[in-house]
N, CA, C and O atoms as a GROMACS GRO file, in nm:
protein
  604
    1MET      N    1   0.084  -0.119   0.000
    1MET     CA    2   0.000   0.000   0.000
    1MET      C    3   0.088   0.125   0.000
    1MET      O    4   0.192   0.130   0.067
    2THR      N    5   0.046   0.224  -0.076
    2THR     CA    6   0.120   0.348  -0.088
    2THR      C    7   0.074   0.447   0.019
    2THR      O    8  -0.045   0.462   0.045
    3ASP      N    9   0.171   0.514   0.078
    3ASP     CA   10   0.137   0.622   0.172
    3ASP      C   11   0.129   0.752   0.093
    3ASP      O   12   0.224   0.791   0.026
    4TYR      N   13   0.014   0.818   0.103
    4TYR     CA   14  -0.007   0.945   0.034
    4TYR      C   15   0.008   1.058   0.133
    4TYR      O   16  -0.017   1.042   0.252
    5PRO      N   17   0.050   1.174   0.083
    5PRO     CA   18   0.047   1.290   0.172
    5PRO      C   19  -0.098   1.318   0.212
    5PRO      O   20  -0.190   1.277   0.140
    6PRO      N   21  -0.120   1.385   0.323
    6PRO     CA   22  -0.258   1.416   0.363
    6PRO      C   23  -0.332   1.493   0.254
    6PRO      O   24  -0.273   1.577   0.185
    7ALA      N   25  -0.459   1.465   0.238
    7ALA     CA   26  -0.541   1.535   0.140
    7ALA      C   27  -0.553   1.683   0.177
    7ALA      O   28  -0.569   1.717   0.294
    8ARG      N   29  -0.544   1.769   0.078
    8ARG     CA   30  -0.563   1.913   0.100
    8ARG      C   31  -0.712   1.943   0.110
    8ARG      O   32  -0.794   1.875   0.049
    9ASP      N   33  -0.746   2.044   0.188
    9ASP     CA   34  -0.887   2.085   0.190
    9ASP      C   35  -0.917   2.163   0.063
    9ASP      O   36  -0.826   2.200  -0.011
   10ALA      N   37  -1.046   2.189   0.038
   10ALA     CA   38  -1.088   2.254  -0.086
   10ALA      C   39  -1.028   2.394  -0.102
   10ALA      O   40  -0.992   2.433  -0.213
   11GLY      N   41  -1.017   2.467   0.008
   11GLY     CA   42  -0.959   2.601   0.001
   11GLY      C   43  -0.814   2.597  -0.044
   11GLY      O   44  -0.772   2.681  -0.124
   12GLN      N   45  -0.737   2.502   0.007
   12GLN     CA   46  -0.597   2.489  -0.032
   12GLN      C   47  -0.586   2.446  -0.179
   12GLN      O   48  -0.498   2.493  -0.251
   13ARG      N   49  -0.674   2.359  -0.222
   13ARG     CA   50  -0.672   2.317  -0.363
   13ARG      C   51  -0.701   2.436  -0.455
   13ARG      O   52  -0.637   2.451  -0.559
   14LYS      N   53  -0.797   2.519  -0.417
   14LYS     CA   54  -0.826   2.638  -0.497
   14LYS      C   55  -0.703   2.728  -0.502
   14LYS      O   56  -0.665   2.775  -0.609
   15ARG      N   57  -0.642   2.753  -0.388
   15ARG     CA   58  -0.522   2.838  -0.385
   15ARG      C   59  -0.410   2.779  -0.470
   15ARG      O   60  -0.342   2.851  -0.543
   16ASP      N   61  -0.391   2.648  -0.462
   16ASP     CA   62  -0.288   2.582  -0.543
   16ASP      C   63  -0.320   2.590  -0.692
   16ASP      O   64  -0.230   2.609  -0.774
   17ALA      N   65  -0.448   2.574  -0.727
   17ALA     CA   66  -0.488   2.586  -0.867
   17ALA      C   67  -0.463   2.728  -0.918
   17ALA      O   68  -0.413   2.746  -1.030
   18LEU      N   69  -0.498   2.829  -0.838
   18LEU     CA   70  -0.474   2.968  -0.879
   18LEU      C   71  -0.325   2.997  -0.895
   18LEU      O   72  -0.286   3.069  -0.987
   19THR      N   73  -0.243   2.942  -0.808
   19THR     CA   74  -0.098   2.958  -0.821
   19THR      C   75  -0.049   2.897  -0.952
   19THR      O   76   0.031   2.957  -1.023
   20ARG      N   77  -0.098   2.777  -0.983
   20ARG     CA   78  -0.059   2.712  -1.108
   20ARG      C   79  -0.106   2.794  -1.229
   20ARG      O   80  -0.033   2.810  -1.326
   21LEU      N   81  -0.228   2.847  -1.222
   21LEU     CA   82  -0.280   2.930  -1.330
   21LEU      C   83  -0.196   3.056  -1.350
   21LEU      O   84  -0.174   3.100  -1.463
   22GLU      N   85  -0.150   3.114  -1.242
   22GLU     CA   86  -0.071   3.236  -1.251
   22GLU      C   87   0.073   3.210  -1.295
   22GLU      O   88   0.131   3.291  -1.367
   23LYS      N   89   0.132   3.098  -1.252
   23LYS     CA   90   0.275   3.076  -1.274
   23LYS      C   91   0.309   2.984  -1.391
   23LYS      O   92   0.409   3.006  -1.459
   24ASP      N   93   0.227   2.881  -1.416
   24ASP     CA   94   0.256   2.791  -1.528
   24ASP      C   95   0.248   2.868  -1.660
   24ASP      O   96   0.179   2.970  -1.669
   25GLU      N   97   0.317   2.818  -1.760
   25GLU     CA   98   0.315   2.882  -1.891
   25GLU      C   99   0.247   2.797  -1.997
   25GLU      O  100   0.201   2.850  -2.098
   26ASP      N  101   0.241   2.666  -1.976
   26ASP     CA  102   0.191   2.576  -2.079
   26ASP      C  103   0.078   2.489  -2.028
   26ASP      O  104   0.073   2.455  -1.910
   27ALA      N  105  -0.013   2.455  -2.118
   27ALA     CA  106  -0.127   2.371  -2.085
   27ALA      C  107  -0.154   2.278  -2.202
   27ALA      O  108  -0.109   2.302  -2.314
   28TRP      N  109  -0.229   2.172  -2.175
   28TRP     CA  110  -0.277   2.083  -2.279
   28TRP      C  111  -0.422   2.119  -2.307
   28TRP      O  112  -0.502   2.130  -2.214
   29VAL      N  113  -0.457   2.137  -2.435
   29VAL     CA  114  -0.592   2.170  -2.476
   29VAL      C  115  -0.649   2.054  -2.556
   29VAL      O  116  -0.590   2.010  -2.654
   30SER      N  117  -0.765   2.005  -2.513
   30SER     CA  118  -0.833   1.896  -2.582
   30SER      C  119  -0.962   1.953  -2.643
   30SER      O  120  -1.044   2.012  -2.573
   31SER      N  121  -0.978   1.934  -2.774
   31SER     CA  122  -1.096   1.984  -2.843
   31SER      C  123  -1.139   1.885  -2.949
   31SER      O  124  -1.061   1.801  -2.994
   32ALA      N  125  -1.265   1.895  -2.989
   32ALA     CA  126  -1.319   1.811  -3.096
   32ALA      C  127  -1.430   1.887  -3.165
   32ALA      O  128  -1.496   1.972  -3.105
   33SER      N  129  -1.450   1.857  -3.292
   33SER     CA  130  -1.554   1.927  -3.367
   33SER      C  131  -1.675   1.841  -3.395
   33SER      O  132  -1.781   1.894  -3.430
   34GLY      N  133  -1.664   1.712  -3.379
   34GLY     CA  134  -1.774   1.622  -3.412
   34GLY      C  135  -1.759   1.559  -3.548
   34GLY      O  136  -1.811   1.449  -3.570
   35ASP      N  137  -1.690   1.623  -3.640
   35ASP     CA  138  -1.672   1.565  -3.772
   35ASP      C  139  -1.526   1.527  -3.802
   35ASP      O  140  -1.494   1.488  -3.914
   36GLY      N  141  -1.442   1.538  -3.705
   36GLY     CA  142  -1.302   1.499  -3.722
   36GLY      C  143  -1.249   1.441  -3.593
   36GLY      O  144  -1.320   1.435  -3.493
   37PRO      N  145  -1.124   1.398  -3.596
   37PRO     CA  146  -1.069   1.340  -3.473
   37PRO      C  147  -1.049   1.445  -3.364
   37PRO      O  148  -1.025   1.562  -3.395
   38PRO      N  149  -1.058   1.404  -3.238
   38PRO     CA  150  -1.026   1.499  -3.130
   38PRO      C  151  -0.879   1.538  -3.138
   38PRO      O  152  -0.797   1.464  -3.191
   39ARG      N  153  -0.848   1.654  -3.085
   39ARG     CA  154  -0.712   1.706  -3.086
   39ARG      C  155  -0.666   1.731  -2.943
   39ARG      O  156  -0.745   1.773  -2.858
   40LEU      N  157  -0.539   1.705  -2.917
   40LEU     CA  158  -0.477   1.737  -2.790
   40LEU      C  159  -0.347   1.808  -2.824
   40LEU      O  160  -0.257   1.748  -2.883
   41VAL      N  161  -0.337   1.936  -2.786
   41VAL     CA  162  -0.219   2.015  -2.823
   41VAL      C  163  -0.171   2.095  -2.702
   41VAL      O  164  -0.251   2.138  -2.619
   42PRO      N  165  -0.039   2.115  -2.693
   42PRO     CA  166   0.014   2.204  -2.589
   42PRO      C  167   0.014   2.347  -2.641
   42PRO      O  168   0.052   2.374  -2.755
   43LEU      N  169  -0.030   2.439  -2.556
   43LEU     CA  170  -0.028   2.581  -2.589
   43LEU      C  171   0.014   2.660  -2.466
   43LEU      O  172  -0.017   2.622  -2.353
   44SER      N  173   0.084   2.769  -2.488
   44SER     CA  174   0.121   2.859  -2.379
   44SER      C  175   0.000   2.945  -2.345
   44SER      O  176  -0.084   2.973  -2.430
   45PHE      N  177  -0.007   2.987  -2.219
   45PHE     CA  178  -0.125   3.062  -2.176
   45PHE      C  179  -0.088   3.168  -2.073
   45PHE      O  180   0.019   3.167  -2.012
   46VAL      N  181  -0.184   3.259  -2.056
   46VAL     CA  182  -0.181   3.354  -1.945
   46VAL      C  183  -0.320   3.351  -1.881
   46VAL      O  184  -0.421   3.343  -1.951
   47TRP      N  185  -0.324   3.357  -1.748
   47TRP     CA  186  -0.450   3.365  -1.673
   47TRP      C  187  -0.476   3.511  -1.648
   47TRP      O  188  -0.400   3.577  -1.577
   48HIS      N  189  -0.585   3.565  -1.704
   48HIS     CA  190  -0.615   3.708  -1.694
   48HIS      C  191  -0.767   3.725  -1.698
   48HIS      O  192  -0.833   3.667  -1.784
   49ASP      N  193  -0.821   3.803  -1.608
   49ASP     CA  194  -0.965   3.828  -1.602
   49ASP      C  195  -1.046   3.699  -1.595
   49ASP      O  196  -1.147   3.684  -1.665
   50GLU      N  197  -1.001   3.604  -1.510
   50GLU     CA  198  -1.073   3.478  -1.488
   50GLU      C  199  -1.085   3.392  -1.613
   50GLU      O  200  -1.176   3.310  -1.625
   51ARG      N  201  -0.991   3.410  -1.707
   51ARG     CA  202  -0.988   3.328  -1.828
   51ARG      C  203  -0.845   3.288  -1.859
   51ARG      O  204  -0.749   3.355  -1.819
   52LEU      N  205  -0.832   3.178  -1.930
   52LEU     CA  206  -0.703   3.140  -1.985
   52LEU      C  207  -0.700   3.193  -2.128
   52LEU      O  208  -0.795   3.173  -2.204
   53TRP      N  209  -0.592   3.260  -2.162
   53TRP     CA  210  -0.576   3.318  -2.296
   53TRP      C  211  -0.458   3.248  -2.363
   53TRP      O  212  -0.351   3.236  -2.304
   54MET      N  213  -0.478   3.203  -2.487
   54MET     CA  214  -0.374   3.136  -2.563
   54MET      C  215  -0.375   3.192  -2.705
   54MET      O  216  -0.474   3.250  -2.749
   55ALA      N  217  -0.265   3.173  -2.775
   55ALA     CA  218  -0.256   3.216  -2.914
   55ALA      C  219  -0.208   3.098  -2.998
   55ALA      O  220  -0.127   3.017  -2.954
   56THR      N  221  -0.260   3.091  -3.120
   56THR     CA  222  -0.218   2.986  -3.212
   56THR      C  223  -0.247   3.033  -3.355
   56THR      O  224  -0.313   3.134  -3.376
   57LYS      N  225  -0.196   2.959  -3.450
   57LYS     CA  226  -0.220   2.992  -3.591
   57LYS      C  227  -0.369   2.975  -3.622
   57LYS      O  228  -0.432   2.880  -3.574
   58ALA      N  229  -0.424   3.066  -3.700
   58ALA     CA  230  -0.567   3.067  -3.731
   58ALA      C  231  -0.613   2.940  -3.802
   58ALA      O  232  -0.730   2.903  -3.791
   59LYS      N  233  -0.526   2.874  -3.874
   59LYS     CA  234  -0.565   2.755  -3.951
   59LYS      C  235  -0.546   2.624  -3.876
   59LYS      O  236  -0.568   2.517  -3.933
   60ASN      N  237  -0.504   2.630  -3.750
   60ASN     CA  238  -0.483   2.507  -3.674
   60ASN      C  239  -0.615   2.434  -3.649
   60ASN      O  240  -0.718   2.498  -3.632
   61PRO      N  241  -0.611   2.300  -3.646
   61PRO     CA  242  -0.733   2.223  -3.618
   61PRO      C  243  -0.801   2.260  -3.487
   61PRO      O  244  -0.923   2.252  -3.476
   62THR      N  245  -0.725   2.300  -3.386
   62THR     CA  246  -0.784   2.339  -3.258
   62THR      C  247  -0.878   2.458  -3.278
   62THR      O  248  -0.985   2.463  -3.217
   63VAL      N  249  -0.840   2.552  -3.361
   63VAL     CA  250  -0.924   2.670  -3.388
   63VAL      C  251  -1.052   2.626  -3.458
   63VAL      O  252  -1.161   2.670  -3.422
   64ARG      N  253  -1.039   2.539  -3.558
   64ARG     CA  254  -1.159   2.489  -3.628
   64ARG      C  255  -1.251   2.416  -3.530
   64ARG      O  256  -1.373   2.433  -3.534
   65ASN      N  257  -1.192   2.335  -3.442
   65ASN     CA  258  -1.272   2.262  -3.344
   65ASN      C  259  -1.348   2.356  -3.251
   65ASN      O  260  -1.467   2.336  -3.226
   66ILE      N  261  -1.280   2.458  -3.202
   66ILE     CA  262  -1.344   2.552  -3.108
   66ILE      C  263  -1.453   2.633  -3.178
   66ILE      O  264  -1.555   2.664  -3.118
   67ARG      N  265  -1.430   2.666  -3.304
   67ARG     CA  266  -1.536   2.738  -3.377
   67ARG      C  267  -1.659   2.650  -3.395
   67ARG      O  268  -1.772   2.699  -3.394
   68ALA      N  269  -1.637   2.519  -3.412
   68ALA     CA  270  -1.748   2.426  -3.432
   68ALA      C  271  -1.816   2.389  -3.301
   68ALA      O  272  -1.938   2.371  -3.297
   69GLN      N  273  -1.738   2.379  -3.195
   69GLN     CA  274  -1.792   2.338  -3.065
   69GLN      C  275  -1.710   2.405  -2.956
   69GLN      O  276  -1.591   2.376  -2.940
   70GLU      N  277  -1.771   2.494  -2.883
   70GLU     CA  278  -1.698   2.574  -2.784
   70GLU      C  279  -1.650   2.494  -2.664
   70GLU      O  280  -1.557   2.538  -2.595
   71ALA      N  281  -1.709   2.380  -2.636
   71ALA     CA  282  -1.672   2.301  -2.519
   71ALA      C  283  -1.537   2.232  -2.541
   71ALA      O  284  -1.512   2.174  -2.647
   72CYS      N  285  -1.450   2.241  -2.440
   72CYS     CA  286  -1.319   2.177  -2.448
   72CYS      C  287  -1.264   2.160  -2.307
   72CYS      O  288  -1.322   2.208  -2.209
   73TRP      N  289  -1.151   2.093  -2.299
   73TRP     CA  290  -1.084   2.070  -2.171
   73TRP      C  291  -0.944   2.128  -2.178
   73TRP      O  292  -0.880   2.125  -2.284
   74VAL      N  293  -0.896   2.180  -2.066
   74VAL     CA  294  -0.759   2.230  -2.052
   74VAL      C  295  -0.700   2.160  -1.930
   74VAL      O  296  -0.765   2.153  -1.825
   75ALA      N  297  -0.578   2.110  -1.944
   75ALA     CA  298  -0.512   2.042  -1.832
   75ALA      C  299  -0.379   2.109  -1.802
   75ALA      O  300  -0.302   2.143  -1.891
   76LEU      N  301  -0.354   2.127  -1.671
   76LEU     CA  302  -0.228   2.184  -1.622
   76LEU      C  303  -0.164   2.086  -1.526
   76LEU      O  304  -0.231   2.006  -1.462
   77GLY      N  305  -0.033   2.092  -1.518
   77GLY     CA  306   0.040   2.018  -1.416
   77GLY      C  307   0.073   1.876  -1.456
   77GLY      O  308   0.024   1.823  -1.556
   78PRO      N  309   0.157   1.815  -1.374
   78PRO     CA  310   0.194   1.675  -1.396
   78PRO      C  311   0.084   1.581  -1.344
   78PRO      O  312  -0.012   1.627  -1.282
   79THR      N  313   0.098   1.454  -1.369
   79THR     CA  314  -0.006   1.359  -1.332
   79THR      C  315  -0.027   1.348  -1.182
   79THR      O  316  -0.131   1.298  -1.139
   80ARG      N  317   0.065   1.394  -1.100
   80ARG     CA  318   0.049   1.390  -0.954
   80ARG      C  319   0.017   1.528  -0.896
   80ARG      O  320   0.031   1.549  -0.775
   81ASP      N  321  -0.026   1.620  -0.982
   81ASP     CA  322  -0.069   1.752  -0.935
   81ASP      C  323  -0.155   1.813  -1.045
   81ASP      O  324  -0.112   1.907  -1.114
   82VAL      N  325  -0.275   1.761  -1.063
   82VAL     CA  326  -0.360   1.789  -1.178
   82VAL      C  327  -0.454   1.906  -1.152
   82VAL      O  328  -0.515   1.916  -1.046
   83VAL      N  329  -0.465   1.993  -1.252
   83VAL     CA  330  -0.573   2.091  -1.259
   83VAL      C  331  -0.639   2.066  -1.394
   83VAL      O  332  -0.580   2.092  -1.499
   84LEU      N  333  -0.761   2.015  -1.392
   84LEU     CA  334  -0.834   1.980  -1.512
   84LEU      C  335  -0.954   2.074  -1.523
   84LEU      O  336  -1.037   2.081  -1.433
   85ILE      N  337  -0.961   2.146  -1.636
   85ILE     CA  338  -1.058   2.254  -1.649
   85ILE      C  339  -1.150   2.229  -1.768
   85ILE      O  340  -1.106   2.228  -1.883
   86GLU      N  341  -1.278   2.209  -1.738
   86GLU     CA  342  -1.378   2.203  -1.844
   86GLU      C  343  -1.414   2.347  -1.876
   86GLU      O  344  -1.448   2.425  -1.787
   87SER      N  345  -1.407   2.382  -2.005
   87SER     CA  346  -1.421   2.523  -2.043
   87SER      C  347  -1.512   2.540  -2.163
   87SER      O  348  -1.540   2.446  -2.238
   88THR      N  349  -1.557   2.664  -2.179
   88THR     CA  350  -1.610   2.708  -2.307
   88THR      C  351  -1.504   2.802  -2.364
   88THR      O  352  -1.438   2.875  -2.290
   89ALA      N  353  -1.489   2.799  -2.494
   89ALA     CA  354  -1.383   2.878  -2.555
   89ALA      C  355  -1.437   2.957  -2.673
   89ALA      O  356  -1.537   2.920  -2.735
   90GLU      N  357  -1.370   3.066  -2.702
   90GLU     CA  358  -1.404   3.144  -2.820
   90GLU      C  359  -1.276   3.187  -2.889
   90GLU      O  360  -1.170   3.199  -2.827
   91VAL      N  361  -1.288   3.210  -3.018
   91VAL     CA  362  -1.176   3.254  -3.101
   91VAL      C  363  -1.186   3.404  -3.118
   91VAL      O  364  -1.293   3.457  -3.150
   92ILE      N  365  -1.074   3.474  -3.096
   92ILE     CA  366  -1.071   3.620  -3.104
   92ILE      C  367  -0.960   3.660  -3.202
   92ILE      O  368  -0.847   3.612  -3.191
   93ALA      N  369  -0.993   3.746  -3.296
   93ALA     CA  370  -0.895   3.793  -3.394
   93ALA      C  371  -0.778   3.859  -3.321
   93ALA      O  372  -0.796   3.921  -3.216
   94SER      N  373  -0.660   3.845  -3.376
   94SER     CA  374  -0.540   3.896  -3.308
   94SER      C  375  -0.543   4.046  -3.288
   94SER      O  376  -0.477   4.097  -3.197
   95ASP      N  377  -0.617   4.118  -3.371
   95ASP     CA  378  -0.625   4.264  -3.354
   95ASP      C  379  -0.746   4.307  -3.271
   95ASP      O  380  -0.771   4.427  -3.256
   96SER      N  381  -0.822   4.210  -3.216
   96SER     CA  382  -0.940   4.243  -3.136
   96SER      C  383  -0.922   4.214  -2.988
   96SER      O  384  -1.016   4.227  -2.910
   97LEU      N  385  -0.803   4.176  -2.949
   97LEU     CA  386  -0.776   4.144  -2.809
   97LEU      C  387  -0.772   4.273  -2.726
   97LEU      O  388  -0.710   4.371  -2.768
   98PRO      N  389  -0.836   4.275  -2.610
   98PRO     CA  390  -0.825   4.394  -2.525
   98PRO      C  391  -0.678   4.423  -2.493
   98PRO      O  392  -0.599   4.330  -2.471
   99ASP      N  393  -0.642   4.550  -2.490
   99ASP     CA  394  -0.502   4.588  -2.467
   99ASP      C  395  -0.444   4.530  -2.339
   99ASP      O  396  -0.332   4.481  -2.339
  100ASP      N  397  -0.520   4.536  -2.228
  100ASP     CA  398  -0.465   4.486  -2.102
  100ASP      C  399  -0.439   4.335  -2.108
  100ASP      O  400  -0.344   4.287  -2.047
  101THR      N  401  -0.522   4.261  -2.180
  101THR     CA  402  -0.502   4.116  -2.195
  101THR      C  403  -0.380   4.091  -2.283
  101THR      O  404  -0.296   4.006  -2.249
  102GLY      N  405  -0.368   4.161  -2.393
  102GLY     CA  406  -0.252   4.146  -2.480
  102GLY      C  407  -0.123   4.182  -2.409
  102GLY      O  408  -0.021   4.115  -2.426
  103ASP      N  409  -0.127   4.288  -2.329
  103ASP     CA  410  -0.008   4.328  -2.253
  103ASP      C  411   0.029   4.221  -2.151
  103ASP      O  412   0.147   4.191  -2.134
  104ALA      N  413  -0.071   4.162  -2.082
  104ALA     CA  414  -0.044   4.056  -1.985
  104ALA      C  415   0.014   3.933  -2.055
  104ALA      O  416   0.106   3.870  -2.003
  105PHE      N  417  -0.037   3.900  -2.172
  105PHE     CA  418   0.013   3.787  -2.250
  105PHE      C  419   0.159   3.810  -2.288
  105PHE      O  420   0.244   3.724  -2.266
  106ALA      N  421   0.189   3.926  -2.344
  106ALA     CA  422   0.325   3.956  -2.388
  106ALA      C  423   0.422   3.961  -2.270
  106ALA      O  424   0.535   3.913  -2.281
  107ARG      N  425   0.379   4.019  -2.160
  107ARG     CA  426   0.465   4.031  -2.042
  107ARG      C  427   0.500   3.892  -1.985
  107ARG      O  428   0.616   3.866  -1.952
  108LYS      N  429   0.402   3.806  -1.974
  108LYS     CA  430   0.428   3.674  -1.914
  108LYS      C  431   0.505   3.582  -2.008
  108LYS      O  432   0.598   3.514  -1.966
  109LEU      N  433   0.468   3.581  -2.136
  109LEU     CA  434   0.524   3.481  -2.228
  109LEU      C  435   0.638   3.534  -2.315
  109LEU      O  436   0.706   3.455  -2.380
  110GLY      N  437   0.659   3.665  -2.316
  110GLY     CA  438   0.773   3.721  -2.387
  110GLY      C  439   0.757   3.730  -2.538
  110GLY      O  440   0.856   3.746  -2.609
  111TRP      N  441   0.635   3.721  -2.588
  111TRP     CA  442   0.610   3.741  -2.731
  111TRP      C  443   0.468   3.792  -2.749
  111TRP      O  444   0.383   3.774  -2.662
  112ASP      N  445   0.443   3.855  -2.862
  112ASP     CA  446   0.316   3.924  -2.880
  112ASP      C  447   0.265   3.903  -3.022
  112ASP      O  448   0.313   3.967  -3.116
  113PRO      N  449   0.167   3.813  -3.040
  113PRO     CA  450   0.114   3.790  -3.174
  113PRO      C  451   0.001   3.885  -3.216
  113PRO      O  452  -0.063   3.863  -3.319
  114ARG      N  453  -0.024   3.988  -3.137
  114ARG     CA  454  -0.129   4.083  -3.175
  114ARG      C  455  -0.099   4.147  -3.310
  114ARG      O  456   0.016   4.180  -3.342
  115GLY      N  457  -0.204   4.164  -3.388
  115GLY     CA  458  -0.191   4.229  -3.517
  115GLY      C  459  -0.139   4.140  -3.630
  115GLY      O  460  -0.129   4.186  -3.743
  116ARG      N  461  -0.107   4.017  -3.601
  116ARG     CA  462  -0.063   3.923  -3.705
  116ARG      C  463  -0.186   3.847  -3.754
  116ARG      O  464  -0.245   3.769  -3.679
  117ASP      N  465  -0.225   3.869  -3.879
  117ASP     CA  466  -0.350   3.811  -3.926
  117ASP      C  467  -0.347   3.660  -3.942
  117ASP      O  468  -0.452   3.599  -3.961
  118THR      N  469  -0.232   3.597  -3.933
  118THR     CA  470  -0.228   3.450  -3.937
  118THR      C  471  -0.245   3.389  -3.799
  118THR      O  472  -0.249   3.267  -3.785
  119TRP      N  473  -0.255   3.473  -3.696
  119TRP     CA  474  -0.270   3.426  -3.557
  119TRP      C  475  -0.406   3.468  -3.503
  119TRP      O  476  -0.464   3.568  -3.545
  120VAL      N  477  -0.455   3.390  -3.407
  120VAL     CA  478  -0.576   3.425  -3.332
  120VAL      C  479  -0.550   3.396  -3.184
  120VAL      O  480  -0.457   3.325  -3.148
  121PHE      N  481  -0.634   3.453  -3.102
  121PHE     CA  482  -0.630   3.423  -2.960
  121PHE      C  483  -0.749   3.334  -2.926
  121PHE      O  484  -0.855   3.343  -2.989
  122LEU      N  485  -0.729   3.249  -2.828
  122LEU     CA  486  -0.834   3.164  -2.776
  122LEU      C  487  -0.860   3.205  -2.631
  122LEU      O  488  -0.766   3.215  -2.552
  123ALA      N  489  -0.984   3.230  -2.598
  123ALA     CA  490  -1.022   3.267  -2.461
  123ALA      C  491  -1.102   3.152  -2.402
  123ALA      O  492  -1.208   3.117  -2.453
  124PHE      N  493  -1.051   3.093  -2.294
  124PHE     CA  494  -1.114   2.980  -2.227
  124PHE      C  495  -1.176   3.028  -2.097
  124PHE      O  496  -1.107   3.080  -2.010
  125ARG      N  497  -1.306   3.009  -2.085
  125ARG     CA  498  -1.378   3.046  -1.963
  125ARG      C  499  -1.408   2.918  -1.886
  125ARG      O  500  -1.491   2.837  -1.929
  126PRO      N  501  -1.343   2.899  -1.771
  126PRO     CA  502  -1.365   2.776  -1.694
  126PRO      C  503  -1.510   2.762  -1.649
  126PRO      O  504  -1.571   2.858  -1.601
  127GLN      N  505  -1.564   2.642  -1.666
  127GLN     CA  506  -1.697   2.609  -1.618
  127GLN      C  507  -1.691   2.512  -1.501
  127GLN      O  508  -1.773   2.518  -1.409
  128ARG      N  509  -1.595   2.424  -1.506
  128ARG     CA  510  -1.576   2.324  -1.399
  128ARG      C  511  -1.427   2.302  -1.383
  128ARG      O  512  -1.353   2.295  -1.481
  129MET      N  513  -1.381   2.292  -1.258
  129MET     CA  514  -1.240   2.271  -1.232
  129MET      C  515  -1.222   2.159  -1.131
  129MET      O  516  -1.283   2.159  -1.024
  130LEU      N  517  -1.137   2.064  -1.168
  130LEU     CA  518  -1.105   1.951  -1.082
  130LEU      C  519  -0.958   1.960  -1.045
  130LEU      O  520  -0.873   1.982  -1.131
  131VAL      N  521  -0.927   1.944  -0.916
  131VAL     CA  522  -0.790   1.959  -0.866
  131VAL      C  523  -0.760   1.842  -0.772
  131VAL      O  524  -0.832   1.821  -0.674
  132TRP      N  525  -0.653   1.767  -0.803
  132TRP     CA  526  -0.614   1.658  -0.714
  132TRP      C  527  -0.468   1.620  -0.735
  132TRP      O  528  -0.409   1.648  -0.839
  133ARG      N  529  -0.413   1.554  -0.633
  133ARG     CA  530  -0.277   1.502  -0.640
  133ARG      C  531  -0.276   1.350  -0.637
  133ARG      O  532  -0.213   1.286  -0.722
  134GLU      N  533  -0.344   1.293  -0.541
  134GLU     CA  534  -0.344   1.148  -0.522
  134GLU      C  535  -0.488   1.099  -0.506
  134GLU      O  536  -0.581   1.178  -0.501
  135VAL      N  537  -0.503   0.969  -0.499
  135VAL     CA  538  -0.635   0.907  -0.490
  135VAL      C  539  -0.714   0.957  -0.369
  135VAL      O  540  -0.837   0.961  -0.373
  136ASN      N  541  -0.645   0.995  -0.262
  136ASN     CA  542  -0.716   1.042  -0.143
  136ASN      C  543  -0.781   1.180  -0.164
  136ASN      O  544  -0.860   1.223  -0.080
  137GLU      N  545  -0.749   1.248  -0.272
  137GLU     CA  546  -0.812   1.377  -0.301
  137GLU      C  547  -0.922   1.367  -0.407
  137GLU      O  548  -0.987   1.467  -0.437
  138LEU      N  549  -0.943   1.249  -0.464
  138LEU     CA  550  -1.043   1.235  -0.568
  138LEU      C  551  -1.186   1.267  -0.523
  138LEU      O  552  -1.258   1.332  -0.599
  139PRO      N  553  -1.230   1.226  -0.406
  139PRO     CA  554  -1.370   1.252  -0.369
  139PRO      C  555  -1.407   1.401  -0.364
  139PRO      O  556  -1.522   1.436  -0.390
  140GLU      N  557  -1.315   1.488  -0.331
  140GLU     CA  558  -1.345   1.632  -0.317
  140GLU      C  559  -1.270   1.715  -0.421
  140GLU      O  560  -1.233   1.829  -0.395
  141ARG      N  561  -1.248   1.659  -0.539
  141ARG     CA  562  -1.163   1.726  -0.638
  141ARG      C  563  -1.229   1.844  -0.709
  141ARG      O  564  -1.158   1.927  -0.767
  142GLU      N  565  -1.361   1.855  -0.707
  142GLU     CA  566  -1.429   1.962  -0.779
  142GLU      C  567  -1.425   2.091  -0.697
  142GLU      O  568  -1.486   2.100  -0.591
  143VAL      N  569  -1.352   2.192  -0.746
  143VAL     CA  570  -1.343   2.321  -0.676
  143VAL      C  571  -1.423   2.430  -0.747
  143VAL      O  572  -1.444   2.538  -0.692
  144MET      N  573  -1.469   2.403  -0.870
  144MET     CA  574  -1.552   2.497  -0.944
  144MET      C  575  -1.661   2.418  -1.017
  144MET      O  576  -1.636   2.311  -1.073
  145ARG      N  577  -1.781   2.473  -1.014
  145ARG     CA  578  -1.892   2.413  -1.087
  145ARG      C  579  -1.975   2.525  -1.149
  145ARG      O  580  -2.002   2.626  -1.083
  146ASP      N  581  -2.016   2.508  -1.273
  146ASP     CA  582  -2.098   2.608  -1.345
  146ASP      C  583  -2.033   2.746  -1.343
  146ASP      O  584  -2.101   2.848  -1.337
  147GLY      N  585  -1.898   2.748  -1.349
  147GLY     CA  586  -1.824   2.872  -1.354
  147GLY      C  587  -1.811   2.945  -1.222
  147GLY      O  588  -1.764   3.059  -1.219
  148VAL      N  589  -1.853   2.881  -1.112
  148VAL     CA  590  -1.849   2.944  -0.980
  148VAL      C  591  -1.760   2.861  -0.888
  148VAL      O  592  -1.775   2.739  -0.880
  149TRP      N  593  -1.669   2.928  -0.820
  149TRP     CA  594  -1.585   2.858  -0.722
  149TRP      C  595  -1.674   2.802  -0.614
  149TRP      O  596  -1.764   2.870  -0.565
  150ARG      N  597  -1.650   2.679  -0.576
  150ARG     CA  598  -1.729   2.615  -0.471
  150ARG      C  599  -1.673   2.647  -0.332
  150ARG      O  600  -1.739   2.620  -0.232
  151VAL      N  601  -1.555   2.704  -0.325
  151VAL     CA  602  -1.490   2.737  -0.198
  151VAL      C  603  -1.450   2.882  -0.197
  151VAL      O  604  -1.394   2.929  -0.098
   0.00000   0.00000   0.00000
């Protein structure tokens, strides 16, 4: 039998998830359109105004998937420190991004695709968030439901 660290309470999991959202740079995005295969891609992100913001080429399959179906999943962290986010997403033209969001993106990630017509931004609005490390945290892993923090 494996000894696990003590389970964190919901408040600590929320704080840990927010720290990961603020400090991590990369996430896995899973999307599907219904008429093609699902996609799983790594993208860099910034957490700003309660959303994850990412940029990618406008012709990427992930963009087509999100335009066809806004529902998708975003995953952060390693397998022993998971933040799994069910989201709705929208595609935003690179020249339509709010200035403060674009500035936050450029400051955190060190590059700025604004104004490049071959690029778009993706805005992910979390609807449900699951946070866990080990099996002992699985029963209370939901820290957000219907876009509202439960703690």
